[in-house]
C-alpha positions in Angstrom: -8.3 1.5 51.0 -8.3 -2.0 49.5 -5.0 -3.9 49.6 -3.4 -7.1 48.5 -5.8 -10.0 47.7 -8.9 -7.8 47.8 -7.4 -5.5 45.2 -6.5 -8.4 43.0 -10.1 -9.7 43.3 -11.5 -6.3 42.2 -9.1 -6.2 39.3 -10.1 -9.7 38.2 -13.8 -8.9 38.4 -13.3 -5.6 36.5 -11.4 -7.4 33.7 -13.9 -10.2 33.6 -16.8 -7.8 33.3 -14.9 -5.7 30.7 -14.2 -8.8 28.6 -17.8 -10.1 28.9 -19.4 -6.8 27.9 -17.0 -6.2 25.0 -17.1 -9.7 23.4 -20.4 -11.3 24.3 -22.1 -13.6 21.8 -25.4 -11.9 22.3 -24.4 -8.3 23.0 -26.4 -6.3 25.4 -24.5 -3.1 24.8 -24.6 -1.2 21.5 -21.4 -0.4 19.7 -21.3 3.2 21.0 -21.6 2.0 24.6 -18.8 -0.5 24.0 -16.6 2.2 22.6 -17.3 4.3 25.7 -16.3 1.3 27.9 -13.0 1.1 26.1 -12.4 4.8 26.7 -13.4 4.3 30.4 -10.9 1.5 30.6 -8.2 3.7 29.2 -9.1 6.4 31.7 -8.9 3.9 34.6 -5.5 2.8 33.4 -4.4 6.4 33.1 -5.6 7.2 36.6 -3.8 4.2 38.0 -0.5 5.0 36.2 -0.3 8.7 37.0 -0.3 8.6 40.8 2.5 11.2 41.2 1.4 13.3 38.2 -0.2 16.8 38.7 -2.9 15.6 36.3 -4.0 12.7 38.7 -6.9 14.5 40.3 -8.2 15.8 36.9 -8.0 12.3 35.4 -9.8 10.9 38.5 -12.6 13.4 38.0 -12.9 12.7 34.3 -12.9 8.9 35.1 -15.8 9.4 37.5 -17.8 11.4 35.0 -17.1 8.7 32.3 -18.2 6.0 34.7 -21.5 7.7 35.4 -22.0 8.2 31.7 -21.2 4.6 31.0 -23.7 3.4 33.6 -26.4 5.6 32.2 -25.7 4.3 28.6 -25.6 0.7 29.9 -29.0 1.0 31.6 -30.5 2.5 28.4 -29.0 -0.3 26.3 -30.1 -3.0 28.7 -33.7 -1.7 28.8 -33.8 -1.6 25.0 -32.3 -5.1 24.8 -34.8 -6.4 27.4 -37.7 -4.9 25.5 -36.5 -6.5 22.3 -36.4 -9.9 23.9 -40.0 -9.5 25.2 -41.2 -8.6 21.7 -39.1 -10.5 19.1 -41.5 -9.9 16.3 -40.7 -6.2 16.1 -41.9 -2.8 17.3 
């Protein structure tokens, strides 16, 4: 398990990526994917804060599912954004 400075680095990178994806000037992610990212962030915080709760394992499973769903949506949005950049005149 990660501890100390390594954990702080992971937290910083996660917060940086979260802020970049939510408030980018040229957004790669669509609004629905950004909303899912905010929900995922809430689930991660819930998981971190409920360590002694009986719901901890269930929240962890839900967070893992949300993470997989977010990655799938982000890949779809990125591919659509990338195609749009290749063909700026339209479909």
